[in-house]
C-alpha atoms as an extended CHARMM CRD file, in Angstrom:
* protein
*
       190  EXT
         1         1  MET       CA             65.8320000000      -75.1960000000      201.7070000000  PROA      1               0.0000000000
         2         2  ALA       CA             63.3600000000      -76.3030000000      199.8580000000  PROA      2               0.0000000000
         3         3  ALA       CA             62.5720000000      -74.3410000000      196.2350000000  PROA      3               0.0000000000
         4         4  ASP       CA             58.9530000000      -75.0120000000      196.5820000000  PROA      4               0.0000000000
         5         5  GLU       CA             58.9780000000      -73.3120000000      200.3010000000  PROA      5               0.0000000000
         6         6  ILE       CA             59.6130000000      -69.9630000000      198.8200000000  PROA      6               0.0000000000
         7         7  GLY       CA             56.9060000000      -67.7780000000      197.6390000000  PROA      7               0.0000000000
         8         8  PHE       CA             58.7060000000      -65.1260000000      195.4700000000  PROA      8               0.0000000000
         9         9  ASP       CA             55.6660000000      -63.9220000000      194.7280000000  PROA      9               0.0000000000
        10        10  CYS       CA             53.7910000000      -63.4510000000      197.6690000000  PROA      10              0.0000000000
        11        11  GLY       CA             56.3540000000      -61.9340000000      199.2470000000  PROA      11              0.0000000000
        12        12  TRP       CA             56.7540000000      -64.9640000000      202.1720000000  PROA      12              0.0000000000
        13        13  LEU       CA             59.1000000000      -68.1980000000      202.9060000000  PROA      13              0.0000000000
        14        14  HSD       CA             56.7360000000      -71.7350000000      203.8820000000  PROA      14              0.0000000000
        15        15  ILE       CA             59.3880000000      -73.4710000000      206.8030000000  PROA      15              0.0000000000
        16        16  ALA       CA             57.9800000000      -77.2860000000      206.2010000000  PROA      16              0.0000000000
        17        17  ASN       CA             60.4130000000      -78.9960000000      206.4540000000  PROA      17              0.0000000000
        18        18  GLN       CA             64.2500000000      -79.4170000000      207.6140000000  PROA      18              0.0000000000
        19        19  VAL       CA             66.9530000000      -81.5510000000      206.8790000000  PROA      19              0.0000000000
        20        20  LYS       CA             68.1770000000      -82.5430000000      210.6720000000  PROA      20              0.0000000000
        21        21  VAL       CA             70.8180000000      -84.2190000000      211.5040000000  PROA      21              0.0000000000
        22        22  THR       CA             70.7170000000      -87.5070000000      213.7430000000  PROA      22              0.0000000000
        23        23  LYS       CA             73.0780000000      -90.1410000000      215.2580000000  PROA      23              0.0000000000
        24        24  GLN       CA             72.3280000000      -92.6300000000      212.5670000000  PROA      24              0.0000000000
        25        25  GLY       CA             72.4840000000      -90.2770000000      209.6310000000  PROA      25              0.0000000000
        26        26  LEU       CA             70.3800000000      -87.3500000000      208.0420000000  PROA      26              0.0000000000
        27        27  VAL       CA             66.5710000000      -87.5420000000      207.4260000000  PROA      27              0.0000000000
        28        28  PHE       CA             63.8220000000      -84.5440000000      206.5760000000  PROA      28              0.0000000000
        29        29  ALA       CA             61.8450000000      -83.4140000000      209.7730000000  PROA      29              0.0000000000
        30        30  LEU       CA             59.0430000000      -80.9520000000      210.1520000000  PROA      30              0.0000000000
        31        31  PRO       CA             60.8800000000      -78.0220000000      211.4270000000  PROA      31              0.0000000000
        32        32  LYS       CA             61.8540000000      -76.5140000000      214.5610000000  PROA      32              0.0000000000
        33        33  ARG       CA             58.8740000000      -77.1420000000      217.3220000000  PROA      33              0.0000000000
        34        34  ASN       CA             57.7700000000      -79.7120000000      214.3920000000  PROA      34              0.0000000000
        35        35  LYS       CA             55.8670000000      -76.0660000000      213.6620000000  PROA      35              0.0000000000
        36        36  ILE       CA             54.6580000000      -75.4910000000      209.8100000000  PROA      36              0.0000000000
        37        37  ARG       CA             55.0100000000      -71.8940000000      209.7960000000  PROA      37              0.0000000000
        38        38  ASP       CA             55.1290000000      -68.5100000000      207.4030000000  PROA      38              0.0000000000
        39        39  VAL       CA             57.9450000000      -65.9690000000      207.4470000000  PROA      39              0.0000000000
        40        40  PRO       CA             58.1790000000      -62.6430000000      205.5160000000  PROA      40              0.0000000000
        41        41  LEU       CA             60.4860000000      -63.0160000000      202.2850000000  PROA      41              0.0000000000
        42        42  PRO       CA             62.5030000000      -59.4180000000      201.7460000000  PROA      42              0.0000000000
        43        43  ASP       CA             62.5720000000      -58.2160000000      198.6390000000  PROA      43              0.0000000000
        44        44  ARG       CA             66.1960000000      -58.0430000000      198.6990000000  PROA      44              0.0000000000
        45        45  VAL       CA             66.9680000000      -61.4410000000      200.4980000000  PROA      45              0.0000000000
        46        46  ALA       CA             64.3200000000      -62.8990000000      197.4510000000  PROA      46              0.0000000000
        47        47  HSD       CA             66.2380000000      -61.3840000000      195.0220000000  PROA      47              0.0000000000
        48        48  VAL       CA             69.7910000000      -62.8420000000      196.4470000000  PROA      48              0.0000000000
        49        49  LEU       CA             67.7560000000      -66.5770000000      196.6100000000  PROA      49              0.0000000000
        50        50  LYS       CA             66.6850000000      -66.1600000000      192.5240000000  PROA      50              0.0000000000
        51        51  GLN       CA             70.1400000000      -65.6890000000      191.6850000000  PROA      51              0.0000000000
        52        52  HSD       CA             71.1790000000      -68.0950000000      193.8180000000  PROA      52              0.0000000000
        53        53  MET       CA             68.6840000000      -70.4540000000      191.2470000000  PROA      53              0.0000000000
        54        54  GLU       CA             69.6430000000      -69.1090000000      188.3870000000  PROA      54              0.0000000000
        55        55  ALA       CA             73.7000000000      -69.8770000000      189.4200000000  PROA      55              0.0000000000
        56        56  PHE       CA             73.0540000000      -72.8030000000      191.3530000000  PROA      56              0.0000000000
        57        57  PRO       CA             69.7790000000      -74.4080000000      190.3000000000  PROA      57              0.0000000000
        58        58  PRO       CA             68.1440000000      -76.7990000000      193.1810000000  PROA      58              0.0000000000
        59        59  VAL       CA             68.9120000000      -80.3720000000      193.7520000000  PROA      59              0.0000000000
        60        60  GLU       CA             67.1040000000      -83.6670000000      193.9700000000  PROA      60              0.0000000000
        61        61  ILE       CA             67.5230000000      -85.1490000000      196.9640000000  PROA      61              0.0000000000
        62        62  THR       CA             65.9330000000      -87.7590000000      199.1460000000  PROA      62              0.0000000000
        63        63  LEU       CA             66.6100000000      -88.9330000000      202.2720000000  PROA      63              0.0000000000
        64        64  PRO       CA             64.1050000000      -90.2890000000      204.9440000000  PROA      64              0.0000000000
        65        65  TRP       CA             61.4900000000      -88.8150000000      206.8090000000  PROA      65              0.0000000000
        66        66  LEU       CA             61.7420000000      -88.5610000000      210.0320000000  PROA      66              0.0000000000
        67        67  ARG       CA             64.2380000000      -91.3910000000      211.2470000000  PROA      67              0.0000000000
        68        68  VAL       CA             67.1550000000      -93.3290000000      208.9950000000  PROA      68              0.0000000000
        69        69  ASP       CA             64.0240000000      -96.1540000000      208.2290000000  PROA      69              0.0000000000
        70        70  GLY       CA             60.9140000000      -93.6940000000      207.7860000000  PROA      70              0.0000000000
        71        71  PRO       CA             60.1740000000      -93.2580000000      203.6160000000  PROA      71              0.0000000000
        72        72  PRO       CA             61.5950000000      -91.9130000000      201.6390000000  PROA      72              0.0000000000
        73        73  VAL       CA             61.3000000000      -88.2920000000      200.6730000000  PROA      73              0.0000000000
        74        74  THR       CA             62.5010000000      -86.1710000000      197.5050000000  PROA      74              0.0000000000
        75        75  LYS       CA             63.1080000000      -82.2660000000      197.6420000000  PROA      75              0.0000000000
        76        76  ARG       CA             64.6490000000      -80.0320000000      195.6210000000  PROA      76              0.0000000000
        77        77  LEU       CA             67.3080000000      -78.1780000000      197.8270000000  PROA      77              0.0000000000
        78        78  LEU       CA             68.8860000000      -74.4270000000      197.2460000000  PROA      78              0.0000000000
        79        79  PHE       CA             71.8730000000      -76.0980000000      199.3520000000  PROA      79              0.0000000000
        80        80  THR       CA             74.0640000000      -78.9080000000      198.8540000000  PROA      80              0.0000000000
        81        81  ARG       CA             76.7330000000      -79.8750000000      199.3550000000  PROA      81              0.0000000000
        82        82  LEU       CA             80.1690000000      -78.7750000000      197.1240000000  PROA      82              0.0000000000
        83        83  ASP       CA             80.1790000000      -81.9130000000      195.2550000000  PROA      83              0.0000000000
        84        84  GLY       CA             75.9880000000      -81.9490000000      195.1700000000  PROA      84              0.0000000000
        85        85  ALA       CA             76.1700000000      -85.6680000000      196.2480000000  PROA      85              0.0000000000
        86        86  GLY       CA             73.8590000000      -85.0200000000      199.7160000000  PROA      86              0.0000000000
        87        87  ALA       CA             72.2930000000      -82.1870000000      202.0260000000  PROA      87              0.0000000000
        88        88  VAL       CA             74.2950000000      -79.6760000000      203.7320000000  PROA      88              0.0000000000
        89        89  ARG       CA             75.1270000000      -81.0780000000      207.3100000000  PROA      89              0.0000000000
        90        90  ARG       CA             74.4820000000      -78.3540000000      210.0610000000  PROA      90              0.0000000000
        91        91  THR       CA             77.6530000000      -79.1900000000      211.5530000000  PROA      91              0.0000000000
        92        92  ASP       CA             80.0210000000      -79.0910000000      208.4600000000  PROA      92              0.0000000000
        93        93  PHE       CA             78.6500000000      -76.1430000000      207.2890000000  PROA      93              0.0000000000
        94        94  ASN       CA             79.4370000000      -74.2670000000      210.5130000000  PROA      94              0.0000000000
        95        95  ASP       CA             83.1790000000      -76.3160000000      210.8540000000  PROA      95              0.0000000000
        96        96  ARG       CA             83.9600000000      -75.4920000000      207.1000000000  PROA      96              0.0000000000
        97        97  ALA       CA             81.9510000000      -72.3920000000      205.9580000000  PROA      97              0.0000000000
        98        98  TRP       CA             80.5230000000      -70.6000000000      208.9740000000  PROA      98              0.0000000000
        99        99  LYS       CA             83.1920000000      -70.3080000000      211.8380000000  PROA      99              0.0000000000
       100       100  PRO       CA             86.1660000000      -69.2910000000      208.9090000000  PROA      100             0.0000000000
       101       101  ALA       CA             83.9270000000      -66.7670000000      208.0470000000  PROA      101             0.0000000000
       102       102  LEU       CA             83.2950000000      -65.2830000000      211.3450000000  PROA      102             0.0000000000
       103       103  VAL       CA             87.0470000000      -66.0120000000      211.7380000000  PROA      103             0.0000000000
       104       104  ALA       CA             88.1580000000      -63.9580000000      208.9730000000  PROA      104             0.0000000000
       105       105  ALA       CA             85.6230000000      -61.5890000000      210.2090000000  PROA      105             0.0000000000
       106       106  ARG       CA             87.5730000000      -61.1520000000      213.6070000000  PROA      106             0.0000000000
       107       107  VAL       CA             84.8790000000      -62.3460000000      215.5310000000  PROA      107             0.0000000000
       108       108  ILE       CA             86.0710000000      -65.9010000000      216.9530000000  PROA      108             0.0000000000
       109       109  PRO       CA             90.1340000000      -66.7850000000      217.1610000000  PROA      109             0.0000000000
       110       110  ALA       CA             90.9770000000      -69.1530000000      214.2670000000  PROA      110             0.0000000000
       111       111  PRO       CA             91.8390000000      -72.2770000000      215.8800000000  PROA      111             0.0000000000
       112       112  MET       CA             95.5990000000      -73.4980000000      217.1650000000  PROA      112             0.0000000000
       113       113  PRO       CA             96.5250000000      -75.9670000000      214.4120000000  PROA      113             0.0000000000
       114       114  GLY       CA             95.1170000000      -79.3110000000      214.2820000000  PROA      114             0.0000000000
       115       115  GLU       CA             92.3640000000      -78.2820000000      216.4120000000  PROA      115             0.0000000000
       116       116  ARG       CA             89.3140000000      -77.3190000000      215.6470000000  PROA      116             0.0000000000
       117       117  HSD       CA             86.6420000000      -74.3570000000      216.3930000000  PROA      117             0.0000000000
       118       118  GLN       CA             85.6820000000      -73.5230000000      219.7670000000  PROA      118             0.0000000000
       119       119  ALA       CA             81.8810000000      -75.8150000000      220.0580000000  PROA      119             0.0000000000
       120       120  ALA       CA             80.1160000000      -72.8520000000      221.0330000000  PROA      120             0.0000000000
       121       121  ARG       CA             76.5300000000      -72.4880000000      220.1810000000  PROA      121             0.0000000000
       122       122  GLU       CA             76.6840000000      -69.0080000000      220.2170000000  PROA      122             0.0000000000
       123       123  HSD       CA             79.2050000000      -69.5150000000      217.0930000000  PROA      123             0.0000000000
       124       124  GLY       CA             76.9360000000      -71.7900000000      215.2960000000  PROA      124             0.0000000000
       125       125  MET       CA             74.8580000000      -71.2610000000      212.8030000000  PROA      125             0.0000000000
       126       126  HSD       CA             71.7830000000      -70.5500000000      215.5550000000  PROA      126             0.0000000000
       127       127  ALA       CA             73.5830000000      -67.5960000000      216.2430000000  PROA      127             0.0000000000
       128       128  LEU       CA             71.8990000000      -66.5270000000      212.7440000000  PROA      128             0.0000000000
       129       129  ARG       CA             68.4270000000      -67.2160000000      214.6390000000  PROA      129             0.0000000000
       130       130  HSD       CA             69.2590000000      -64.2130000000      216.7640000000  PROA      130             0.0000000000
       131       131  PHE       CA             70.5900000000      -61.9710000000      214.4150000000  PROA      131             0.0000000000
       132       132  TYR       CA             67.4350000000      -62.6030000000      212.5660000000  PROA      132             0.0000000000
       133       133  ALA       CA             65.3920000000      -62.0230000000      216.1680000000  PROA      133             0.0000000000
       134       134  SER       CA             67.2500000000      -58.5890000000      216.7210000000  PROA      134             0.0000000000
       135       135  VAL       CA             66.9460000000      -57.1690000000      213.8260000000  PROA      135             0.0000000000
       136       136  LEU       CA             63.1560000000      -58.0010000000      213.5490000000  PROA      136             0.0000000000
       137       137  LEU       CA             63.1480000000      -56.5000000000      217.8910000000  PROA      137             0.0000000000
       138       138  ASP       CA             65.6380000000      -53.3810000000      216.1050000000  PROA      138             0.0000000000
       139       139  ALA       CA             63.3070000000      -52.2840000000      214.1090000000  PROA      139             0.0000000000
       140       140  GLY       CA             60.1740000000      -52.6790000000      215.7760000000  PROA      140             0.0000000000
       141       141  GLU       CA             58.4100000000      -55.7660000000      215.2900000000  PROA      141             0.0000000000
       142       142  ASN       CA             56.2540000000      -56.7040000000      217.8140000000  PROA      142             0.0000000000
       143       143  VAL       CA             57.3660000000      -60.0520000000      219.9130000000  PROA      143             0.0000000000
       144       144  LYS       CA             54.3340000000      -61.6210000000      218.9270000000  PROA      144             0.0000000000
       145       145  ALA       CA             54.9060000000      -61.5940000000      215.6510000000  PROA      145             0.0000000000
       146       146  LEU       CA             58.6480000000      -62.3920000000      216.3200000000  PROA      146             0.0000000000
       147       147  SER       CA             57.7600000000      -65.5190000000      217.8970000000  PROA      147             0.0000000000
       148       148  THR       CA             55.3410000000      -67.2430000000      215.5990000000  PROA      148             0.0000000000
       149       149  TYR       CA             58.0200000000      -66.4170000000      212.9780000000  PROA      149             0.0000000000
       150       150  LEU       CA             60.3840000000      -68.6130000000      214.9160000000  PROA      150             0.0000000000
       151       151  GLY       CA             58.3400000000      -71.1470000000      215.5210000000  PROA      151             0.0000000000
       152       152  HSD       CA             58.2520000000      -70.3090000000      219.0280000000  PROA      152             0.0000000000
       153       153  SER       CA             54.3040000000      -71.3510000000      220.8460000000  PROA      153             0.0000000000
       154       154  ASP       CA             54.9530000000      -68.5810000000      223.3680000000  PROA      154             0.0000000000
       155       155  PRO       CA             55.2370000000      -65.2570000000      222.7900000000  PROA      155             0.0000000000
       156       156  GLY       CA             56.6770000000      -64.6480000000      226.3780000000  PROA      156             0.0000000000
       157       157  PHE       CA             58.9200000000      -67.3260000000      226.0280000000  PROA      157             0.0000000000
       158       158  THR       CA             60.6090000000      -65.2380000000      222.9460000000  PROA      158             0.0000000000
       159       159  LEU       CA             60.6760000000      -62.3400000000      225.3400000000  PROA      159             0.0000000000
       160       160  ARG       CA             62.5060000000      -63.8970000000      227.5900000000  PROA      160             0.0000000000
       161       161  VAL       CA             65.2640000000      -64.7360000000      225.4880000000  PROA      161             0.0000000000
       162       162  TYR       CA             65.4200000000      -62.1150000000      223.7520000000  PROA      162             0.0000000000
       163       163  THR       CA             64.6150000000      -58.8960000000      225.7860000000  PROA      163             0.0000000000
       164       164  HSD       CA             68.2580000000      -57.9970000000      226.1500000000  PROA      164             0.0000000000
       165       165  LEU       CA             68.1360000000      -57.3680000000      222.2020000000  PROA      165             0.0000000000
       166       166  MET       CA             64.9040000000      -54.8260000000      222.2830000000  PROA      166             0.0000000000
       167       167  PRO       CA             65.7250000000      -51.0100000000      221.7790000000  PROA      167             0.0000000000
       168       168  SER       CA             65.3900000000      -49.4210000000      224.8100000000  PROA      168             0.0000000000
       169       169  SER       CA             62.0620000000      -47.9530000000      225.4440000000  PROA      169             0.0000000000
       170       170  ASP       CA             62.9820000000      -44.4980000000      226.9430000000  PROA      170             0.0000000000
       171       171  GLU       CA             64.4970000000      -43.0640000000      223.6500000000  PROA      171             0.0000000000
       172       172  ARG       CA             61.0890000000      -44.6830000000      221.9330000000  PROA      172             0.0000000000
       173       173  ALA       CA             58.5180000000      -42.9260000000      224.3880000000  PROA      173             0.0000000000
       174       174  ARG       CA             60.2590000000      -39.7790000000      223.9700000000  PROA      174             0.0000000000
       175       175  LYS       CA             60.0770000000      -40.0830000000      220.5690000000  PROA      175             0.0000000000
       176       176  ALA       CA             56.7870000000      -41.2710000000      220.2040000000  PROA      176             0.0000000000
       177       177  VAL       CA             55.4910000000      -38.0370000000      222.2510000000  PROA      177             0.0000000000
       178       178  ASP       CA             57.9840000000      -35.4630000000      220.4960000000  PROA      178             0.0000000000
       179       179  GLY       CA             56.6750000000      -36.7860000000      216.8470000000  PROA      179             0.0000000000
       180       180  LEU       CA             52.8990000000      -36.8020000000      218.6080000000  PROA      180             0.0000000000
       181       181  TYR       CA             53.7200000000      -33.1490000000      219.2510000000  PROA      181             0.0000000000
       182       182  GLN       CA             55.4970000000      -32.1890000000      215.9860000000  PROA      182             0.0000000000
       183       183  ALA       CA             52.4660000000      -33.3550000000      214.3640000000  PROA      183             0.0000000000
       184       184  ALA       CA             49.8280000000      -31.2520000000      216.1480000000  PROA      184             0.0000000000
       185       185  ALA       CA             51.8420000000      -28.1640000000      216.0330000000  PROA      185             0.0000000000
       186       186  PRO       CA             54.8420000000      -28.1750000000      213.7520000000  PROA      186             0.0000000000
       187       187  SER       CA             56.5280000000      -24.6340000000      213.9600000000  PROA      187             0.0000000000
       188       188  LEU       CA             57.2270000000      -25.4370000000      217.6990000000  PROA      188             0.0000000000
       189       189  THR       CA             60.7450000000      -26.6110000000      218.0900000000  PROA      189             0.0000000000
       190       190  ALA       CA             62.4190000000      -28.0720000000      221.3300000000  PROA      190             0.0000000000
């Protein structure tokens, strides 16, 4: 994440690029599906990001744009390698930080000595997108807005991928009608 993409004052993250892993090396590129987008920045997340930036100031990293022979672009990144020498590779983050955390939380088993963690997409960093989507859907966010936040071009796609995460509409229907009647006649109880 680039430091200039955070709108602390306006409550938005402006997602304009990503660090992409290619066979030849890391490059800066447009976000997933080439969709620049704005995503709401919750106050608590903004607070944690500010604390992180105070403890670990953004680091200027230069990478080629789109291809390893592309023009060099410099961004101030919030998250870099531990040695500060470059951008974080998604694959390294998965193997060295994310999956060990999942093992510690007993979400996945520890690999056998000398072996690597399971290569399952649902156990990788990509699972954070699904977590984000499930939290928003459970809170009642509409599919069209979620589709925009995730960079999907079709809300129908978002619905097909995440419909299993949506809370039961039966209970929501009961609560909606009960709430309507409760507001109209508060003295009546079930």
